[in-house]
C-alpha positions as a printed NumPy array, in Angstrom:
array([[  7.802, -43.555, -44.303],
       [ 10.14 , -46.354, -45.343],
       [ 10.423, -44.876, -48.853],
       [ 11.335, -41.492, -47.384],
       [ 13.963, -43.064, -45.144],
       [ 15.46 , -44.955, -48.069],
       [ 15.615, -41.737, -50.117],
       [ 17.301, -39.931, -47.247],
       [ 19.818, -42.754, -46.901],
       [ 20.705, -42.496, -50.58 ],
       [ 21.029, -38.71 , -50.53 ],
       [ 23.02 , -38.579, -47.318],
       [ 25.169, -41.669, -47.737],
       [ 28.922, -40.974, -47.491],
       [ 30.809, -41.027, -50.788],
       [ 34.346, -40.125, -51.852],
       [ 35.042, -36.409, -51.674],
       [ 37.538, -36.479, -54.556],
       [ 35.118, -35.734, -57.441],
       [ 34.125, -32.629, -55.471],
       [ 37.76 , -31.652, -54.941],
       [ 38.468, -31.989, -58.659],
       [ 35.372, -29.92 , -59.425],
       [ 36.505, -27.177, -57.019],
       [ 39.938, -26.957, -58.603],
       [ 38.556, -27.05 , -62.159],
       [ 35.932, -24.408, -61.367],
       [ 38.426, -22.031, -59.796],
       [ 40.938, -22.488, -62.61 ],
       [ 38.485, -21.925, -65.478],
       [ 36.823, -18.885, -63.879],
       [ 40.215, -17.298, -63.191],
       [ 41.266, -17.847, -66.812],
       [ 37.949, -16.516, -68.106],
       [ 38.224, -13.305, -66.074],
       [ 41.857, -12.831, -67.088],
       [ 40.923, -13.36 , -70.745],
       [ 38.158, -10.749, -70.448],
       [ 40.621,  -8.256, -68.941],
       [ 43.453,  -8.789, -71.435],
       [ 41.15 ,  -8.458, -74.45 ],
       [ 40.176,  -4.96 , -73.313],
       [ 36.536,  -5.862, -72.869],
       [ 36.187,  -4.114, -69.501],
       [ 36.618,  -0.743, -71.195],
       [ 34.862,  -1.676, -74.425],
       [ 31.764,  -3.304, -72.96 ],
       [ 31.308,  -1.579, -69.602],
       [ 33.026,   1.808, -69.449],
       [ 32.616,   3.226, -72.964],
       [ 28.858,   2.74 , -73.571],
       [ 26.609,   5.631, -72.575],
       [ 23.683,   3.357, -71.836],
       [ 23.392,  -0.094, -70.242],
       [ 20.42 ,  -2.459, -70.231],
       [ 19.089,  -3.527, -66.852],
       [ 17.544,  -6.729, -65.607],
       [ 14.067,  -6.533, -64.123],
       [ 14.224,  -5.735, -60.388],
       [ 17.896,  -4.773, -60.753],
       [ 17.635,  -1.248, -62.165],
       [ 19.63 ,  -0.076, -59.171],
       [ 22.726,  -1.956, -60.41 ],
       [ 24.824,   0.574, -62.312],
       [ 28.364,   0.77 , -63.673],
       [ 30.772,   1.784, -60.89 ],
       [ 33.818,   3.972, -61.408],
       [ 36.707,   2.685, -63.501],
       [ 38.956,   1.861, -60.531],
       [ 36.131,   0.041, -58.729],
       [ 35.229,  -1.968, -61.826],
       [ 38.816,  -3.051, -62.419],
       [ 39.051,  -3.849, -58.721],
       [ 36.018,  -6.137, -59.019],
       [ 37.628,  -8.033, -61.895],
       [ 40.881,  -8.324, -59.965],
       [ 38.919,  -9.623, -56.984],
       [ 37.148, -12.127, -59.224],
       [ 40.476, -13.503, -60.44 ],
       [ 41.958, -13.66 , -56.938],
       [ 38.85 , -15.278, -55.449],
       [ 38.844, -17.88 , -58.234],
       [ 42.409, -18.807, -57.282],
       [ 41.389, -18.981, -53.613],
       [ 38.524, -21.335, -54.509],
       [ 40.821, -23.608, -56.499],
       [ 43.306, -23.669, -53.623],
       [ 40.612, -24.059, -50.959],
       [ 41.854, -20.969, -49.109],
       [ 39.326, -19.281, -46.786],
       [ 36.957, -21.315, -48.904],
       [ 33.55 , -20.324, -47.516],
       [ 34.319, -16.609, -47.568],
       [ 35.981, -16.846, -50.994],
       [ 33.061, -18.663, -52.624],
       [ 30.489, -16.284, -51.143],
       [ 32.454, -13.206, -52.23 ],
       [ 33.069, -14.707, -55.674],
       [ 29.349, -15.365, -56.134],
       [ 28.447, -11.796, -55.135],
       [ 31.204, -10.219, -57.242],
       [ 30.544, -12.352, -60.315],
       [ 26.767, -11.861, -60.122],
       [ 27.085,  -8.107, -59.632],
       [ 29.257,  -7.816, -62.75 ],
       [ 26.837,  -9.936, -64.764],
       [ 23.932,  -7.694, -63.736],
       [ 25.622,  -4.557, -65.1  ],
       [ 24.342,  -5.013, -68.66 ],
       [ 21.663,  -7.42 , -69.883],
       [ 23.05 ,  -7.181, -73.415],
       [ 26.037,  -9.232, -72.233],
       [ 23.98 , -12.19 , -70.982],
       [ 25.525, -15.562, -71.797],
       [ 24.229, -18.987, -70.792],
       [ 27.584, -20.138, -69.474],
       [ 28.017, -17.035, -67.304],
       [ 24.65 , -17.762, -65.745],
       [ 25.778, -21.349, -65.18 ],
       [ 28.955, -20.134, -63.452],
       [ 26.855, -17.989, -61.087],
       [ 24.586, -20.944, -60.26 ],
       [ 27.516, -23.3  , -59.64 ],
       [ 29.209, -20.668, -57.49 ],
       [ 26.069, -20.475, -55.364],
       [ 26.153, -24.239, -54.805],
       [ 29.824, -24.105, -53.854],
       [ 29.085, -21.717, -50.988],
       [ 27.286, -24.55 , -49.2  ],
       [ 29.21 , -27.551, -50.538],
       [ 32.18 , -28.681, -48.374],
       [ 34.617, -28.89 , -51.275],
       [ 37.496, -27.688, -49.084],
       [ 37.589, -30.579, -46.646],
       [ 40.477, -32.281, -48.421],
       [ 43.519, -31.266, -50.509],
       [ 43.131, -27.581, -49.651],
       [ 45.018, -24.811, -47.923],
       [ 42.266, -24.706, -45.325],
       [ 43.052, -28.275, -44.244],
       [ 46.81 , -27.699, -44.526],
       [ 46.515, -24.642, -42.262],
       [ 44.218, -26.57 , -39.891],
       [ 41.347, -24.179, -40.531],
       [ 39.027, -27.166, -40.925],
       [ 39.191, -30.901, -40.373],
       [ 40.149, -33.206, -43.212],
       [ 37.484, -35.533, -44.581],
       [ 37.686, -38.134, -47.308],
       [ 33.919, -38.515, -47.603],
       [ 30.921, -36.225, -47.942],
       [ 27.181, -36.736, -48.215],
       [ 26.236, -37.787, -51.74 ],
       [ 23.692, -34.972, -51.985],
       [ 26.504, -32.429, -52.46 ],
       [ 27.76 , -34.189, -55.571],
       [ 24.274, -34.982, -56.836],
       [ 23.021, -31.392, -56.92 ],
       [ 25.983, -30.299, -59.047],
       [ 25.712, -33.326, -61.315],
       [ 21.972, -32.812, -61.798],
       [ 22.534, -29.106, -62.471],
       [ 25.023, -29.894, -65.232],
       [ 22.704, -32.59 , -66.596],
       [ 19.837, -30.08 , -66.724],
       [ 21.861, -27.844, -69.036],
       [ 22.143, -30.642, -71.585],
       [ 18.631, -32.01 , -71.085],
       [ 16.818, -28.704, -71.537],
       [ 19.086, -27.858, -74.48 ],
       [ 17.989, -31.134, -76.057],
       [ 14.299, -30.495, -75.376],
       [ 14.623, -27.055, -76.974],
       [ 15.922, -28.69 , -80.16 ],
       [ 12.728, -30.682, -80.678],
       [ 11.27 , -28.345, -83.286],
       [ 10.96 , -28.077, -87.072],
       [ 13.722, -25.491, -87.544],
       [ 16.304, -27.755, -85.931],
       [ 15.181, -31.233, -86.997],
       [ 13.64 , -30.605, -90.43 ],
       [ 15.444, -27.543, -91.775],
       [ 18.773, -27.951, -89.982],
       [ 18.645, -24.353, -88.812],
       [ 20.491, -22.422, -87.553],
       [ 23.425, -24.818, -88.11 ],
       [ 22.958, -24.556, -91.877],
       [ 23.577, -20.808, -91.707],
       [ 26.608, -21.121, -89.451],
       [ 28.26 , -24.003, -91.299],
       [ 28.028, -22.191, -94.635],
       [ 30.545, -19.691, -93.198],
       [ 33.033, -22.492, -92.403],
       [ 33.516, -24.003, -95.858],
       [ 37.156, -22.849, -95.961],
       [ 38.143, -25.189, -93.132],
       [ 40.492, -28.02 , -94.187],
       [ 39.121, -31.557, -94.494],
       [ 35.58 , -30.873, -93.248],
       [ 34.933, -27.546, -94.964],
       [ 33.7  , -28.985, -98.252],
       [ 31.024, -30.998, -96.417],
       [ 29.505, -27.844, -94.965],
       [ 28.323, -26.768, -98.407],
       [ 25.594, -29.423, -98.279],
       [ 22.308, -28.846, -96.435],
       [ 22.292, -32.515, -95.435],
       [ 25.449, -31.975, -93.348],
       [ 23.675, -29.403, -91.194],
       [ 20.696, -31.725, -90.845],
       [ 22.878, -34.65 , -89.712],
       [ 24.709, -32.429, -87.244],
       [ 21.418, -31.023, -85.932],
       [ 20.07 , -34.486, -85.191],
       [ 23.407, -35.513, -83.694],
       [ 23.39 , -32.479, -81.399],
       [ 19.851, -33.194, -80.246],
       [ 20.654, -36.862, -79.554],
       [ 23.828, -35.877, -77.682],
       [ 22.018, -33.378, -75.447],
       [ 19.216, -35.794, -74.563],
       [ 21.392, -38.864, -73.985],
       [ 24.521, -37.495, -72.337],
       [ 22.923, -36.699, -68.928],
       [ 21.781, -40.294, -68.49 ],
       [ 25.018, -41.819, -69.788],
       [ 27.06 , -39.703, -67.374],
       [ 25.095, -41.011, -64.406],
       [ 25.574, -44.68 , -65.317],
       [ 28.742, -46.269, -63.944],
       [ 29.229, -48.507, -66.969],
       [ 28.982, -45.701, -69.506],
       [ 30.328, -42.648, -67.68 ],
       [ 33.892, -42.87 , -69.062],
       [ 32.695, -43.352, -72.644],
       [ 30.124, -40.603, -72.168],
       [ 32.78 , -38.201, -70.923],
       [ 35.002, -38.995, -73.917],
       [ 32.029, -38.306, -76.202],
       [ 31.365, -35.06 , -74.309],
       [ 34.967, -33.89 , -74.73 ],
       [ 34.957, -34.694, -78.461],
       [ 31.632, -32.914, -78.907],
       [ 32.744, -29.729, -77.16 ],
       [ 36.113, -29.663, -78.909],
       [ 34.287, -29.846, -82.229],
       [ 31.879, -27.047, -81.306],
       [ 34.786, -24.933, -80.042],
       [ 36.49 , -25.381, -83.412],
       [ 33.412, -24.506, -85.458],
       [ 31.586, -21.841, -83.471],
       [ 32.48 , -18.731, -81.421],
       [ 31.277, -20.102, -78.085],
       [ 33.92 , -18.461, -75.92 ],
       [ 34.564, -20.303, -72.669],
       [ 31.42 , -22.465, -72.761],
       [ 32.995, -25.679, -74.178],
       [ 35.895, -25.517, -71.714],
       [ 33.597, -24.849, -68.76 ],
       [ 31.519, -27.907, -69.617],
       [ 34.555, -30.132, -70.221],
       [ 36.147, -29.231, -66.892],
       [ 33.08 , -29.084, -64.636],
       [ 31.718, -32.428, -65.844],
       [ 34.845, -34.065, -64.424],
       [ 32.73 , -34.333, -61.282],
       [ 31.035, -37.378, -62.837],
       [ 34.343, -39.26 , -62.823],
       [ 35.699, -40.785, -59.628],
       [ 39.359, -40.326, -60.499],
       [ 40.675, -41.223, -57.062],
       [ 39.331, -44.295, -55.309],
       [ 38.799, -44.468, -51.55 ],
       [ 37.971, -47.365, -49.32 ],
       [ 34.249, -48.117, -49.158],
       [ 32.566, -46.57 , -46.169],
       [ 31.026, -48.535, -43.355],
       [ 29.478, -45.538, -41.589],
       [ 25.749, -44.979, -41.375],
       [ 24.422, -41.605, -42.524],
       [ 22.355, -39.434, -40.205],
       [ 18.843, -39.257, -41.62 ],
       [ 18.336, -35.508, -41.324],
       [ 18.831, -32.567, -43.651],
       [ 21.097, -29.739, -42.6  ],
       [ 20.412, -26.138, -43.572],
       [ 23.02 , -26.445, -46.34 ],
       [ 21.229, -29.505, -47.74 ],
       [ 17.922, -27.65 , -47.837],
       [ 19.402, -24.568, -49.519],
       [ 21.079, -26.487, -52.348],
       [ 17.923, -28.526, -52.935],
       [ 15.816, -25.353, -53.133],
       [ 18.261, -23.899, -55.64 ],
       [ 18.125, -27.085, -57.696],
       [ 14.318, -27.022, -57.666],
       [ 14.413, -23.426, -58.93 ],
       [ 16.724, -24.474, -61.751],
       [ 14.205, -27.123, -62.796],
       [ 11.303, -24.654, -62.749],
       [ 12.905, -21.677, -64.54 ],
       [ 13.43 , -23.392, -67.926],
       [  9.829, -24.644, -67.91 ],
       [  8.351, -21.148, -67.769],
       [  8.992, -20.579, -71.481],
       [  6.307, -23.178, -72.234],
       [  3.697, -21.059, -70.435],
       [  3.795, -18.229, -72.976],
       [  1.958, -18.41 , -76.311],
       [  3.908, -18.204, -79.543],
       [  7.476, -19.134, -80.376],
       [  9.772, -18.265, -77.468],
       [ 12.734, -18.117, -79.844],
       [ 10.929, -15.243, -81.581],
       [  9.543, -13.16 , -78.716],
       [ 12.189, -14.409, -76.228],
       [  9.893, -14.361, -73.209],
       [ 11.276, -17.048, -70.928],
       [ 14.323, -17.459, -73.171],
       [ 16.972, -16.545, -70.614],
       [ 17.905, -19.097, -67.928],
       [ 16.273, -21.914, -69.942],
       [ 19.394, -23.388, -71.615],
       [ 18.291, -22.834, -75.198],
       [ 21.918, -23.22 , -76.25 ],
       [ 22.863, -22.68 , -79.933],
       [ 19.19 , -22.654, -80.866],
       [ 18.641, -19.58 , -82.942],
       [ 20.282, -17.212, -85.425],
       [ 18.596, -13.833, -85.493],
       [ 19.491, -10.62 , -87.211],
       [ 17.571,  -7.401, -86.92 ],
       [ 17.221,  -3.724, -87.632],
       [ 15.491,  -1.087, -85.549],
       [ 15.07 ,   2.676, -85.66 ],
       [ 12.915,   4.741, -83.353],
       [ 10.316,   7.104, -84.777],
       [  9.742,  10.053, -82.474],
       [  6.56 ,  12.113, -82.765],
       [  5.898,  15.46 , -81.134],
       [  2.061,  15.635, -81.262],
       [  1.987,  19.306, -80.271],
       [  3.977,  20.458, -83.309],
       [  3.13 ,  17.401, -85.406],
       [  6.835,  16.858, -85.97 ],
       [  8.414,  13.444, -86.621],
       [ 12.054,  12.405, -86.719],
       [ 14.191,   9.257, -86.529],
       [ 16.689,   8.247, -83.882],
       [ 19.249,   5.538, -84.607],
       [ 20.409,   3.347, -81.689],
       [ 23.949,   3.731, -83.063],
       [ 24.018,   7.181, -81.487],
       [ 23.895,   5.671, -77.996],
       [ 24.766,   1.982, -78.132],
       [ 27.738,  -0.175, -79.006],
       [ 27.372,  -2.516, -81.97 ],
       [ 26.944,  -5.461, -79.595],
       [ 24.24 ,  -3.724, -77.579],
       [ 22.425,  -2.691, -80.74 ],
       [ 22.59 ,  -6.2  , -82.185],
       [ 21.179,  -7.731, -79.002],
       [ 18.445,  -5.128, -78.645],
       [ 17.141,  -5.463, -82.211],
       [ 15.398,  -8.764, -81.519],
       [ 14.718,  -8.65 , -77.763],
       [ 11.43 ,  -6.913, -76.864],
       [ 12.305,  -6.04 , -73.262],
       [ 15.473,  -4.299, -74.405],
       [ 13.667,  -2.404, -77.179],
       [ 11.137,  -1.213, -74.616],
       [ 13.79 ,  -0.193, -72.09 ],
       [ 15.704,   1.802, -74.694],
       [ 12.51 ,   3.554, -75.791],
       [ 11.922,   4.64 , -72.191],
       [ 15.523,   5.836, -72.02 ],
       [ 14.858,   8.025, -75.073],
       [ 11.639,   9.243, -73.503],
       [ 13.597,  10.378, -70.46 ],
       [ 15.791,  12.477, -72.759],
       [ 13.046,  13.847, -74.999],
       [ 10.211,  14.317, -72.532],
       [  7.083,  12.268, -71.689],
       [  4.939,  14.087, -74.259],
       [  6.963,  12.627, -77.151],
       [  5.53 ,   9.454, -78.634],
       [  8.068,   6.807, -79.623],
       [  7.471,   4.024, -82.138],
       [  9.822,   1.34 , -83.416],
       [ 10.486,   0.522, -87.05 ],
       [ 11.923,  -2.94 , -86.471],
       [ 12.556,  -5.979, -88.647],
       [ 13.901,  -9.351, -87.595],
       [ 15.001, -12.46 , -89.479],
       [ 15.078, -15.739, -87.56 ],
       [ 16.84 , -18.896, -88.741],
       [ 17.07 , -17.806, -92.374],
       [ 13.497, -16.544, -92.778],
       [ 12.703, -13.41 , -94.742],
       [ 12.828, -10.398, -92.372],
       [  9.481,  -9.712, -90.706],
       [  8.17 ,  -6.639, -88.95 ],
       [  8.817,  -7.228, -85.26 ],
       [  7.177,  -4.446, -83.235],
       [  3.676,  -3.456, -84.292],
       [  3.707,  -0.15 , -86.167],
       [  1.198,   1.892, -84.163],
       [  2.371,   1.004, -80.668],
       [  3.615,   3.946, -78.626],
       [  6.359,   2.317, -76.57 ],
       [  6.301,   5.102, -74.01 ],
       [  2.84 ,   3.979, -72.91 ],
       [  3.961,   0.4  , -72.275],
       [  5.046,  -0.544, -68.784],
       [  5.08 ,  -4.346, -69.067],
       [  7.72 ,  -6.357, -70.895],
       [  5.032,  -8.894, -71.803],
       [  5.177,  -8.627, -75.628],
       [  2.079, -10.598, -76.617],
       [  0.088,  -7.519, -77.632],
       [  2.809,  -5.379, -79.218],
       [  5.087,  -7.91 , -80.952],
       [  3.907,  -9.4  , -84.244],
       [  3.572, -13.179, -84.392],
       [  6.182, -15.112, -86.32 ],
       [  5.12 , -16.028, -89.825],
       [  6.326, -19.559, -90.328]])
């Protein structure tokens, strides 16, 4: 009982609210910029409105592309709500609406899944229940809520642990032969950067990729612990910034480096407050319980990939939501062989006839997407038509291997579990 009470005291002890305030402002600013960037690059039309077909997440087949005006309205709302979050204006409502809007947009097409977009959705969920508007906000200025300079430590801890999990699981995922012995996929990527000034000539050597692979693994495994230690947090954050600036320079990671640089500011107490003398109440509120449940889920989800046989980077079962960041380079090719058994007639269908280049690229090496597209074709051709896949995939520089087994009629498959219809990776 004493141990439980001590744990509760640590979780609920009052701490400075300012790291949370800085996190709120940084989160709102980066999500607003990301949405604006997406809009101005024309990606709303290109990725959502133009494609004839969109891939669905399991249990979310009911989420479909809305009309053009509604879709643009959702993006406008996302930008406005991000600004409201940063300003702490109608904070609770703004964070809840942002989470729903952002998540709905992300569910529109599985081919557009990105780790950092998933992270944004998770952090937005936490913010609904975290009192990050209790200071330096329009809500306090307008007297919509009381001003506080302290909050329970649990609110900061769940966000810090969530960010640490991203790095930790990314580091665990790098503990394999491709990354540590062969320097893949960095070797492939760096070979395309040899024209860069100063560093470019180094990328011609395989040893450079190997050194960078080991450095990346060490960074991911160490940085969570260094960020939590008071004596090392400032040096760790400087290392983190340098690391992400380098990856932003070398690789097309979009907003991911900037999201990590800004959100990890929460580890720094940039504004000191007087030490508290108050005693925390030893009881969990509903908000405490919800954020802890979410954090527990975020610990469990990445572990599920270890439950499936085979290489998860190959069959990709359990790959999403597990923070396997920058882990694999895959290229693929797939055509669908259609067979009318009544007339004994066979013909080929190319995904290019229905999909964008991005959708096709993502589908080529993801079994659940191959299966979903085959069922889409079946809906057009009729249930009596058998559909097979002629698919080949290369992973981390290997010679292309046949991916889907040749004699599997995809129309007859109802489960995305690929163990019996995806060939094993030949190492």
